[in-house]
C-alpha positions, -999 to +999 in steps of 0.1 A: -599+776-372-590+813-356-585+810-322-615+830-302-623+838-266-642+803-262-617+780-283-582+764-271-576+741-302-546+760-316-530+751-281-508+720-282-533+697-268-559+716-257-595+707-256-613+722-286-644+739-277-682+731-289-692+762-290-667+772-318-683+743-338-719+758-336-731+745-304-763+758-290-760+762-252-799+777-244-812+743-257-833+761-286-814+749-315-801+706-323-765+710-311-759+671-322-739+679-355-718+706-336-708+679-313-701+648-334-681+674-355-660+687-324-651+647-316-642+646-351-619+671-349-604+666-315-599+628-325-568+636-352-558+671-338-561+677-302-564+659-267-601+664-259-635+680-265-648+710-238-685+720-233-691+751-213-716+758-192-723+793-205-728+816-175-744+793-147-761+765-172-762+751-205-789+728-221-775+713-255-803+696-274-788+668-285-813+652-311-789+620-331-771+597-312-731+611-304-700+586-307-669+587-298-647+558-312-612+570-304-594+581-271-602+617-264-614+636-232-649+648-231-649+669-204-678+695-192-675+724-169-695+711-145-714+686-133-749+705-131-743+733-150-739+713-185-765+688-199-772+670-228-807+670-235-818+640-257-849+645-279-862+622-301-829+595-302-854+565-303-861+535-286-829+511-282-807+540-290-780+554-272-779+589-265-737+586-259-715+557-275-676+554-268-667+521-289-643+508-310-634+476-325-606+478-309-590+492-275-600+529-264-572+536-236-566+563-213-597+588-218-610+611-193-653+617-191-674+637-172-686+670-154-719+671-176-753+654-173-770+631-197-808+633-202-823+614-225-860+614-239-873+586-220-877+561-246-835+559-250-808+547-235-778+571-221-744+559-223-729+529-242-695+519-230-676+494-257-641+481-252-625+505-230-597+507-207-576+524-187-599+555-184-618+578-155-658+586-159-668+610-129-689+635-119-720+623-140-756+628-138-778+608-162-814+607-158-850+602-178-840+570-201-848+534-204-812+519-191-787+544-180-751+529-183-740+500-202-715+477-207-712+460-238-687+438-257-665+403-251-651+391-218-627+411-203-632+440-229-636+466-204-613+472-176-587+492-158-617+521-150-625+541-123-660+556-121-667+582-092-697+600-087-720+585-109-755+595-104-788+576-116-813+581-090-833+598-114-861+587-137-843+557-149-874+529-157-850+502-166-816+495-149-789+524-140-763+502-148-761+470-171-732+444-183-748+433-213-748+393-221-709+387-231-698+418-218-677+425-189-661+445-162-626+440-152-602+460-124-629+489-120-638+509-090-670+523-086-668+549-058-695+572-043-720+559-072-759+564-069-783+536-083-818+540-088-839+527-114-858+492-116-827+478-104-798+497-098-769+475-110-779+442-131-755+417-148-771+399-177-767+364-177-734+360-198-717+386-185-686+386-162-673+404-134-642+404-120-617+417-096-642+447-094-648+471-063-675+491-050-670+512-025-697+540-010-725+534-037-759+538-030-786+515-042-818+539-032-859+529-044-848+504-070-885+486-081-867+456-082-834+446-068-804+469-061-782+443-071-788+417-093-758+389-106-770+365-134-737+363-151-698+350-134-684+370-104-650+364-099-639+389-073-658+414-062-656+439-032-684+456-018-671+484+011-696+509+031-723+505+004-757+515+010-797+507+001-825+520+011-859+518+003-856+490-023-890+470-036-884+437-041-897+411-020-867+388-024-831+404-016-813+436-016-784+420-035-795+390-053-770+365-074-781+344-093-756+331-118-772+313-147-764+290-175-735+273-151-723+304-144-707+308-103-704+338-086-669+336-061-650+358-042-673+379-029-668+402+003-698+428+015-687+446+043-697+477+061-723+481+048-758+494+055-791+480+046-829+494+055-852+474+045-878+479+024-896+450+011-872+419+010-867+392+033-831+391+029-804+419+024-784+393+004-788+362-013-771+337-029-797+321-049-770+291-066-737+277-052-710+304-043-682+299-028-658+322-005-681+346+004-675+369+031-703+391+048-693+409+077-693+442+098-730+451+088-758+474+098-793+463+089-823+480+101-864+472+099-864+437+103-851+412+073-861+375+079-823+365+072-794+389+064-782+361+042-800+336+021-781+304+009-798+284-013-767+260-025-758+235-005-721+234-010-717+274-002-689+283+017-685+316+033-682+337+070-709+356+081-696+377+108-695+409+136-735+419+116-757+438+134-790+444+130-813+467+146-853+468+143-885+477+163-903+444+178-940+464+176-932+465+137-913+436+133-921+410+156-894+386+145-857+396+150-846+369+119-815+352+115-784+355+100-787+332+078-818+310+064-807+277+068-777+256+082-748+253+059-715+228+062-689+253+052-706+287+063-693+298+096-721+324+116-706+341+143-709+367+165-737+386+153-759+407+171-799+420+170-811+451+188-848+454+201-852+494+200-888+489+220-869+476+250-830+474+243-825+437+243-795+423+226-796+390+217-762+374+199-769+349+172-748+317+159-756+296+132-795+288+125-797+254+128-791+241+165-785+208+153-749+192+150-746+174+119-726+138+126-696+130+107-690+165+100-649+173+102-633+210+111-618+229+134-647+244+152-684+255+149-710+274+165-745+272+168-776+288+191-814+280+197-838+291+220-861+268+239-897+279+261-893+261+292-919+261+323-901+270+362-874+242+371-878+222+341-850+203+323-856+208+283-836+196+256-809+221+240-794+198+215-785+163+207-749+155+204-760+129+180-718+111+181-702+139+167-672+140+192-659+175+205-661+198+235-688+220+240-684+255+252-723+266+262-739+292+276-774+302+286-792+331+293-827+341+304-837+380+296-873+399+297-877+387+333-881+390+370-850+373+374-826+377+348-795+352+349-764+335+326-745+307+331-725+283+312-709+247+309-681+224+297-698+195+276-676+167+269-686+140+242-662+109+237-673+106+200-659+075+188-688+051+181-712+052+213-717+089+225-715+091+264-714+131+267-706+146+304-708+179+321-668+184+328-675+218+350-707+247+350-711+277+364-749+281+375-746+317+392-758+306+420-790+297+408-786+258+413-775+231+389-790+242+354-777+214+335-778+177+329-773+152+303-799+132+296-788+103+272-770+122+242-793+153+248-777+181+269-802+196+289-808+228+309-835+245+332-845+280+342-855+295+376-878+324+370-904+312+387-924+308+357-926+300+317-898+314+303-876+310+276-838+298+275-811+314+250-784+292+245-752+290+223-723+271+219-686+266+200-682+230+194-643+224+195-632+189+178 
């Protein structure tokens, strides 16, 4: 083969150019055979394949599936300047497959657009490790990117700037049953489609990180796991306009799988239709939901459906408009023994009112041992009338309690320290209280801790405590 102005194949270690194999950048003629010939030549002779943009942009018509089964680079000149346009690929087929029964290690793929024919899938990944995928548009397909194979077969990958927001009718990214993604990072990726990222039943995610990824306008969930998770960190991710009525992020492992070691931090959740930003539909252990910003009135930030869930929900901030979303929601749908919920704040933009929310369930649970627990609640009460906040119920410990009344002519805060002897017969006492000059606002009635308000009319007492025991 002679060296032409578009050919680099005679330079040791360089790329071959698809134009040298007869590819047509005008999109008129079928370039599938030229692309496959360049791929097959590169497998045995050079480092990879180069796809030029041919002036401003190039569209290459591909009418049969392309397959890469050896570690070569597959690089376009620019993400928006090179398009592989799949025509007649057919339902269930892939425009581009990167697969080998053994391992494909150390390849670079990117700087192009894969455009399907609405019936096909775009990109198939199997047995790929230590490889980089960046600057790839995927559009007009049933499913965008599929990970397949056996457990642990796709690992140590980096995916950067994968954009799947346009005309994906199925899932933007899927992990197929039996497939896995391990020690992999997705960063600055955009996930559209019916489901943004879908881990099927029988799949696995382990030691994987998602950084600054966007889940947008998904018909179902932004992120859905039906397989197992053993270590997943989602940092600075965003949801917007997701139409699921259940949750933006849904962890619902099937067939005995579990989801453990999940961290969701620094995210932005903008409610579409979902009741929850995050839902753990079966038992989940070791999760952290912290430092997230939510908007537009989720019923709860996190829904836990497993009685043995363990994790932490803290430092989250929800902004809502009470005219459109009258309920401020809660950090969690119900109290869980091993889920710590504290220092979450909700802000009503119509009244500029801030509310500090701890745990949802105000009642301590008898017989629970630990270091501390936090609870909160509200009670509506007439002026100068005591109302029960909670029952110590033989649980023992020291309660650091705060009450506050807001949105009335008289706004005040007060606190008290309550001690309960615990043992066999509970006998709580008020050790000290600060009523802010409003009179004695706390009392004990049997095992009930009570408080009153002095605003002059019916008002709502907000209360929260930390229990140390």
